[in-house]
Structure formats: C-alpha cells, structure tokens
C-alpha positions in Angstrom: 147.9 38.7 177.5 150.6 37.0 179.6 154.3 37.5 179.2 153.8 40.7 177.3 152.8 44.3 177.7 151.5 44.4 174.2 147.6 44.2 174.2 147.4 44.2 170.3 149.6 42.3 168.0 148.7 42.3 164.3 150.4 39.9 161.8 150.6 41.0 158.1 152.2 40.0 154.9 151.3 38.6 151.5 148.9 35.9 150.5 150.0 32.6 151.7 153.1 33.9 153.9 151.6 32.2 157.0 149.7 35.0 158.8 146.7 33.1 160.1 148.9 30.2 161.2 151.2 32.4 163.2 148.2 34.5 164.6 146.4 31.4 165.9 149.9 30.1 167.4 150.4 33.3 169.2 146.8 33.5 170.4 147.1 30.1 171.9 150.4 30.7 173.4 149.6 34.0 175.1 145.9 33.2 175.9 144.7 36.2 173.8 141.7 36.7 171.9 142.0 36.0 168.1 140.5 38.0 165.1 140.9 36.6 161.7 140.2 37.9 158.3 137.0 36.7 156.7 138.4 35.6 153.3 135.9 32.8 152.7 133.1 35.0 153.3 133.5 37.3 150.3 131.1 36.3 147.6 133.4 37.8 145.0 136.8 36.2 145.7 136.5 33.2 143.5 135.2 35.4 140.7 138.0 37.8 141.1 140.8 35.2 140.7 139.0 33.9 137.5 138.4 37.3 136.1 140.2 40.2 138.0 139.4 43.1 135.7 135.6 42.4 135.9 135.4 41.7 139.7 138.2 43.8 141.3 136.1 46.5 142.5 133.2 44.4 143.9 135.8 42.3 145.7 137.6 45.2 147.1 134.2 47.0 148.5 133.1 43.7 149.8 136.3 43.5 151.7 136.3 47.0 152.8 132.8 46.9 154.4 133.4 43.3 156.1 136.8 44.4 157.7 135.1 47.6 158.8 132.4 46.0 160.5 134.5 43.5 162.2 136.8 46.0 163.5 134.1 48.2 164.8 132.3 45.4 166.5 135.5 44.6 168.3 136.3 48.4 169.1 132.8 48.8 170.7 133.4 45.8 173.0 136.9 47.3 173.9 138.3 43.8 173.3 141.7 45.2 171.8 142.5 46.4 175.4 142.0 42.8 176.7 144.6 41.0 174.6 144.1 40.3 170.9 146.1 38.8 167.9 144.8 39.8 164.5 146.1 38.4 161.1 145.6 41.7 159.4 145.8 45.4 159.7 142.9 47.5 158.4 145.3 49.6 156.2 145.8 46.4 154.0 142.5 47.2 152.3 143.8 50.1 150.3 147.1 48.4 150.0 145.2 45.7 147.8 143.4 48.4 146.1 146.4 50.0 144.7 147.1 46.7 143.1 143.8 45.5 141.9 141.9 48.6 140.8 142.3 50.7 137.8 142.9 54.5 138.4 139.0 55.3 138.0 138.1 52.5 140.2 140.7 53.4 142.9 139.4 57.0 142.9 135.8 55.6 143.5 137.2 53.4 146.2 138.9 56.2 148.0 135.6 58.2 147.9 133.8 55.3 149.6 136.6 54.8 152.0 136.6 58.6 152.8 133.0 58.5 153.6 133.0 55.5 155.8 136.3 55.8 157.6 136.5 56.0 161.1 139.0 56.0 164.0 140.2 52.5 164.6 142.5 51.2 167.3 146.2 50.8 166.2 148.2 47.7 167.2 150.8 47.8 169.8 152.9 45.9 167.5 152.9 45.0 163.7 154.7 41.7 162.6 155.3 41.9 158.9 156.0 38.3 157.4 158.2 38.3 154.3 159.0 35.4 152.1 160.2 34.7 148.5 157.3 34.5 146.0 158.3 30.9 145.1 158.1 29.7 148.6 154.8 31.5 149.2 153.5 29.8 145.8 154.3 26.4 147.2 152.6 27.1 150.6 149.5 28.2 148.7 149.6 24.8 146.6 150.0 22.9 149.8 146.9 24.4 151.4 144.7 23.9 148.2 142.1 26.5 148.6 139.9 25.9 145.5 139.5 29.8 144.9 143.2 30.4 144.8 144.0 27.8 142.1 144.0 30.8 139.5 146.4 33.0 141.5 149.3 33.6 139.3 153.0 34.3 140.4 153.0 37.7 138.6 150.0 38.7 140.7 151.7 37.6 143.8 154.7 39.4 143.2 152.9 42.7 142.7 151.1 42.1 146.0 154.7 41.5 147.7 156.1 44.6 146.0 153.1 46.4 147.3 153.7 45.2 150.9 157.4 46.1 150.7 156.7 49.5 149.5 154.1 50.1 152.2 156.2 48.7 155.0 159.3 50.6 153.8 157.5 53.9 154.9 155.5 52.6 157.8 155.7 54.7 160.9 152.3 54.2 162.5 153.3 51.5 165.1 156.4 49.6 166.3 157.2 47.1 163.4 159.0 43.9 163.4 159.9 42.5 159.8 160.4 38.8 160.0 162.0 36.7 157.0 160.1 33.4 157.1 161.5 31.3 154.3 163.3 29.0 156.8 160.9 29.3 159.7 158.2 26.9 160.4 155.6 28.6 162.9 153.1 25.9 162.0 155.0 22.8 163.5 158.0 24.2 165.5 157.1 25.5 168.9 160.7 26.7 169.2 160.3 29.2 166.5 157.2 30.7 168.5 159.5 31.0 171.5 162.2 32.5 169.7 159.8 35.0 168.0 158.5 36.1 171.5 162.0 36.4 172.8 162.8 38.7 169.9 159.8 40.8 170.4 160.9 41.4 173.9 164.2 42.6 172.8 163.1 45.4 170.4 164.3 48.7 171.3 163.6 50.6 168.1 160.5 51.4 166.1 161.4 49.2 163.2 163.6 46.0 163.5 164.3 43.0 161.3 164.7 39.3 162.2 165.9 36.8 159.8 166.9 33.6 161.8 165.2 32.3 165.0 168.1 30.5 165.9 170.4 33.7 166.0 
C-alpha cells in the first residue's frame, strides 16, 4: 500500500454499517488488494432471514467454511503482506454464532470450528464502524437486498450489542473505533482523507474517532 505501513487493514461492524463501501474506497485510494465477504454465495442466507430458528446452523456453518477457504487461499499466496483491505475479520464468524445459535447448536459449531481451525494472519489494523440501529436500518432499506427484507430491528440490535461486547474486550490488533452516523464514506472523498489522517495519528492500541471534521 502507498502512504501507509499497514499491509492489512480490516473493516468490521454490523450488517449495513458500510464495511464494504469503505473497504472498496480504501483499496482504491491505497492501490491495495481487496477481499470482500461472500454474502450472496451462501445458499441458506435468504432462508435464514425467513426462518432463523430452522436455518441458523446451516447458514453459520456455510459461512464458516466459505470464510475459511477464502482466507486460506489468500494466505497461501501471501497476499496479506502485499497490501490488502478486507471487509471482515475471521473472528466475526463465531461472533454471529453466539447470537444466532442455540446453546446446543453453538456447542456443535465450536466443535467444528476447533476441528478446522488453522492459524490465519492477523490484520495490522481493525477499523470497527459503529452506528445507531435506526441509521443502519435506513441504509439497509436503501440498498434493497432482497434477502434482507425480513431483517428486523431487534435482530440488528442484538448483532450491534454482540459487536460492542466483542470489541470492548478486543486486544488482538490495533483498533480504531469509528462512529459513522454522520460520515459518508460512499460519496465524500474528504471523509476518506480524514480517516487516513486519523489512522496516521494513532498512538495507542485502541482509539475512538467520531467526527471527521475534527
């Protein structure tokens, strides 16, 4: 990547917060590789939103194996050390599992995860995007994905709470928490400039940023 010593930046946050948009903008700005989560490839995702209790385990295991395969392929090619932006970290898989699965299903999921777990590269920086649930719901409605039409506000709030708990204790890598309610990374090039400037000013392992004009 140009203008940064960070080889791998990962963008994280709940559904609809703008991870993929920001990842694409950063990859373009930094002339870096881009790894995007394969949501639409999961054959169970639409069924899950229609009937969560019935399809939670299949959708979660499908994501687990898809994400594992995707990261292993990149790791084998050593692309993470050539400049890479991703719109998720691998740990998100179990984060979602804790929300979507019953206790028995989570126990089974953990057994599968333990059996297939391998060492994967850690990002040099994780950017955690936060936003209010109502703001995110509006963004989800605006993008109009068919399979997300059944997504409810209560489910979204549970996901947001799970993310907040996860990153409250997160120490694996440097972390920048970004409050995005009034930031438009999709259409505002200055917001990207401000974000890159804020990254360059980081001095501690975990920092918070709420206003790109500040």
